[in-house]
C-alpha positions in Angstrom: -60.0 -19.2 -20.2 -62.2 -17.9 -17.3 -60.7 -16.8 -14.0 -62.7 -17.0 -10.8 -63.2 -13.7 -9.0 -62.0 -13.6 -5.4 -61.4 -10.1 -4.0 -64.4 -8.6 -2.2 -66.1 -5.5 -3.8 -69.7 -4.4 -4.6 -69.9 -6.7 -7.6 -69.0 -9.6 -5.3 -71.5 -8.5 -2.8 -74.2 -8.7 -5.6 -73.0 -12.1 -6.6 -73.1 -13.4 -3.0 -76.7 -12.2 -2.8 -77.5 -14.2 -5.9 -75.7 -17.2 -4.6 -77.5 -17.0 -1.2 -80.8 -16.7 -2.8 -80.5 -19.1 -5.8 -77.3 -21.0 -5.1 -78.7 -24.5 -5.1 -79.8 -24.0 -8.7 -76.8 -22.1 -10.1 -74.0 -24.0 -11.9 -72.4 -20.8 -13.4 -72.5 -17.1 -12.3 -70.7 -14.5 -14.4 -70.9 -10.7 -13.9 -70.6 -8.4 -17.0 -71.5 -5.0 -18.2 -70.5 -1.5 -17.1 -70.4 -2.2 -13.3 -67.6 -4.5 -14.0 -66.0 -3.4 -17.3 -67.1 0.1 -18.4 -68.3 3.5 -17.1 -71.6 2.8 -15.2 -74.3 5.4 -14.8 -75.3 6.2 -11.3 -78.4 4.0 -11.7 -76.7 1.2 -13.6 -77.6 -2.3 -12.5 -75.3 -5.2 -11.8 -75.5 -7.5 -14.7 -75.2 -11.2 -14.3 -75.4 -14.4 -16.3 -77.2 -17.0 -14.0 -76.8 -20.4 -15.5 -79.0 -23.0 -13.8 -79.0 -26.8 -13.9 -82.7 -27.3 -14.0 -84.9 -24.4 -15.3 -88.1 -26.1 -14.2 -87.0 -26.4 -10.6 -85.6 -22.9 -10.6 -88.8 -21.3 -11.9 -91.0 -23.3 -9.6 -89.1 -22.0 -6.6 -89.8 -18.4 -7.7 -93.6 -18.4 -8.2 -94.2 -15.5 -5.9 -91.6 -13.3 -7.8 -93.4 -13.9 -11.1 -96.8 -13.2 -9.6 -95.8 -9.9 -7.9 -92.6 -8.5 -9.4 -93.0 -8.7 -13.2 -94.3 -6.2 -15.7 -96.9 -8.8 -16.7 -97.8 -11.2 -13.8 -96.9 -14.7 -14.8 -96.6 -18.3 -13.7 -93.6 -20.7 -13.5 -95.0 -22.7 -16.4 -95.0 -19.6 -18.6 -91.5 -18.6 -17.5 -90.2 -22.1 -18.2 -91.7 -22.0 -21.8 -90.0 -18.6 -22.4 -86.8 -19.8 -21.0 -86.5 -22.7 -23.5 -86.0 -20.1 -26.2 -83.3 -18.0 -24.6 -82.3 -16.2 -21.4 -85.0 -14.6 -19.3 -83.9 -11.2 -18.0 -85.2 -10.3 -14.5 -84.8 -7.0 -12.6 -84.2 -7.7 -8.9 -84.3 -4.8 -6.5 -84.1 -6.2 -3.0 -81.8 -5.7 0.1 -80.3 -2.6 -1.5 -79.3 -4.3 -4.7 -80.3 -3.5 -8.3 -79.5 -6.5 -10.4 -80.3 -7.6 -13.9 -80.1 -11.4 -14.0 -80.0 -13.3 -17.3 -81.3 -16.7 -16.3 -80.8 -19.7 -18.7 -80.5 -23.4 -18.4 -77.1 -24.9 -18.9 -78.1 -26.9 -22.0 -79.7 -23.9 -23.5 -76.7 -21.8 -22.7 -74.3 -24.3 -24.4 -76.6 -24.6 -27.4 -76.9 -20.7 -28.0 -73.1 -20.3 -27.6 -72.7 -22.5 -30.7 -75.9 -21.7 -32.7 -76.6 -19.2 -35.4 -78.3 -16.6 -33.3 -76.0 -14.1 -31.7 -78.0 -12.9 -28.6 -76.0 -15.2 -26.2 -72.7 -16.0 -27.9 -72.3 -12.3 -29.0 -72.0 -11.4 -25.4 -69.6 -14.1 -24.6 -66.8 -12.3 -26.6 -66.4 -9.8 -23.8 -64.6 -10.3 -20.5 -66.5 -11.5 -17.5 -66.0 -11.9 -13.8 -66.7 -15.5 -12.9 -67.9 -16.4 -9.5 -69.0 -20.0 -10.3 -68.4 -22.1 -13.4 -68.5 -25.7 -14.7 -66.8 -27.5 -17.5 -69.7 -27.4 -20.1 -70.1 -23.6 -19.6 -66.4 -23.0 -19.9 -66.3 -25.1 -23.1 -69.3 -23.2 -24.5 -67.8 -19.9 -23.8 -64.4 -21.0 -25.4 -66.4 -22.1 -28.6 -68.3 -18.7 -28.8 -65.0 -16.8 -28.5 -63.2 -19.0 -31.1 -66.1 -18.1 -33.5 -66.0 -14.5 -32.5 -62.3 -14.4 -33.4 -63.0 -15.9 -36.8 -65.7 -13.3 -37.5 -63.6 -10.3 -36.4 -60.7 -11.6 -38.4 -62.9 -11.5 -41.5 -63.8 -7.8 -40.9 -60.4 -6.3 -40.2 -58.0 -5.3 -43.0 -55.4 -7.9 -44.0 -52.8 -6.0 -41.8 -54.2 -5.0 -38.5 -53.3 -4.0 -35.0 -54.6 -5.7 -31.8 -56.7 -2.6 -31.0 -58.4 -2.7 -34.4 -59.1 -6.4 -34.0 -60.6 -5.9 -30.5 -62.7 -3.0 -31.8 -64.3 -5.3 -34.5 -64.7 -8.1 -31.9 -66.5 -6.0 -29.4 -68.7 -4.7 -32.1 -70.0 -8.1 -33.2 -72.9 -8.3 -30.8 -74.0 -4.7 -31.7 -74.0 -5.6 -35.4 -76.1 -8.8 -34.6 -78.6 -7.6 -32.1 -81.3 -4.9 -32.0 -80.0 -2.8 -29.1 -80.5 0.8 -28.0 -76.9 1.6 -27.3 -74.8 3.9 -29.6 -72.5 1.2 -31.0 -69.3 3.3 -31.3 -69.4 4.8 -27.9 -70.4 1.5 -26.2 -67.5 -0.3 -27.9 -65.0 2.4 -26.9 -66.2 2.3 -23.3 -65.6 -1.4 -23.2 -62.1 -1.1 -24.7 -61.2 1.7 -22.3 -62.2 -0.4 -19.3 -61.3 -3.9 -20.3 -58.4 -3.7 -22.7 -56.1 -5.8 -20.5 -58.6 -8.5 -20.0 -59.4 -8.6 -23.7 -55.8 -8.9 -24.6 -55.4 -11.8 -22.2 -58.2 -13.7 -23.8 -57.5 -13.0 -27.5 -53.8 -12.6 -27.9 -53.0 -16.3 -27.4 -55.9 -17.2 -29.8 -54.6 -14.8 -32.5 -51.0 -16.1 -32.1 -52.2 -19.7 -32.5 -54.3 -19.0 -35.5 -52.8 -20.9 -38.5 -53.6 -18.1 -40.9 -52.3 -15.2 -38.8 -48.6 -14.0 -38.6 -47.4 -11.4 -36.1 -44.9 -9.0 -37.4 -44.0 -6.6 -34.5 -47.0 -4.8 -33.4 -48.9 -5.8 -36.7 -50.8 -9.0 -37.4 -51.2 -10.2 -40.9 -54.0 -12.5 -42.3 -52.2 -14.6 -44.9 -55.2 -16.0 -46.6 -55.8 -14.9 -50.2 -58.0 -12.0 -51.3 -60.8 -14.1 -52.7 -61.1 -16.2 -49.5 -61.1 -13.0 -47.4 -63.7 -11.4 -49.5 -66.0 -14.6 -49.2 -65.5 -14.8 -45.5 -66.3 -11.1 -45.0 -69.4 -11.4 -47.0 -70.5 -14.6 -45.2 -69.8 -13.0 -41.8 -71.8 -9.8 -42.5 -74.7 -11.9 -43.8 -74.7 -14.0 -40.7 -74.7 -11.0 -38.4 -77.5 -9.2 -40.3 -79.6 -12.4 -40.5 -79.4 -12.8 -36.6 -80.2 -9.1 -36.0 -83.2 -8.9 -38.2 -84.5 -12.4 -37.7 -88.1 -13.2 -36.5 -86.4 -14.8 -33.5 -84.8 -11.4 -32.5 -88.0 -9.5 -32.8 -89.9 -12.2 -30.8 -87.1 -12.0 -28.2 -87.8 -8.3 -27.8 -91.4 -8.9 -27.1 -90.8 -11.8 -24.7 -88.5 -9.6 -22.6 -91.5 -7.4 -21.9 -92.9 -10.4 -20.1 -89.9 -11.1 -17.9 -88.4 -7.7 -17.0 -90.0 -5.6 -14.2 -89.9 -2.3 -16.2 -88.7 -3.1 -19.8 -89.7 0.3 -21.3 -88.0 2.3 -18.7 -84.9 0.1 -18.8 -84.5 0.6 -22.6 -85.1 4.2 -22.3 -82.5 4.5 -19.5 -79.9 2.7 -21.6 -80.5 4.8 -24.6 -80.5 8.0 -22.7 -77.3 6.9 -20.8 -75.5 6.3 -24.0 -76.4 9.8 -25.3 -75.4 11.4 -22.0 -71.9 9.7 -22.2 -71.5 10.7 -25.8 -72.3 14.4 -25.0 -69.8 14.3 -22.0 -67.0 12.9 -24.2 -67.7 15.5 -26.9 -67.6 18.3 -24.4 -64.4 17.0 -22.8 -62.8 16.8 -26.3 -63.9 20.4 -27.1 -62.4 21.7 -23.8 -59.2 19.9 -24.6 -58.7 21.5 -28.0 -60.1 24.9 -27.2 
């Protein structure tokens, strides 16, 4: 389900830095985002999920960081309270590294991989480079991916290709979260960079699904039209409810209190997506001119 990363590269160096600094607290460390699977901008950070066994101990060890490095100076107690509701995103710029660390307790991580809110489980649909893991985290990620499969299956046509399925799957978190990226271009960049990894994860799950038949390169959902219609409606409702929930808006505000430069970060992400879209359009125009 999740393969440990071994070969040395810049992502591994960033992971080693986190393990050297926070290793005694970390039970799972997973890299994701454009630096691993995608087309990174020159200023893109290395993105990590940092799952810790005891969020109170973790935050008390980082009191100086909260006092000096956040957008709004804070205390361990304030960060602990924020972390009970979801991951805290921290920008770490030290020793030549630019890292965005999503810190979360193992219990909270597992609960959110199985809950109604998509901010954590939606991101678990995508491939990750795993540097450290544990059985509860592996099971939670597996459960999140199983739910993602069901949701994507309810959105594709009755007959669909693997590419169409993966496109819907990778789009789930963009349907369910308020995010600055341009959905279509972001999903395409993930598919371009991580198609093999996504196929390795989801092909066995599709083949094992009791209501899916494979006919050559085509998959067929054998459930009747009424059931498919109900499932599609329920899935879209669930995604919209997560995206426009009070919890999602509160989460945007709380990130302002954990990230070093939240407004600049959001602006850079949005501007980066526009820049990539323009480059792709220009390349397409040259190709057909």
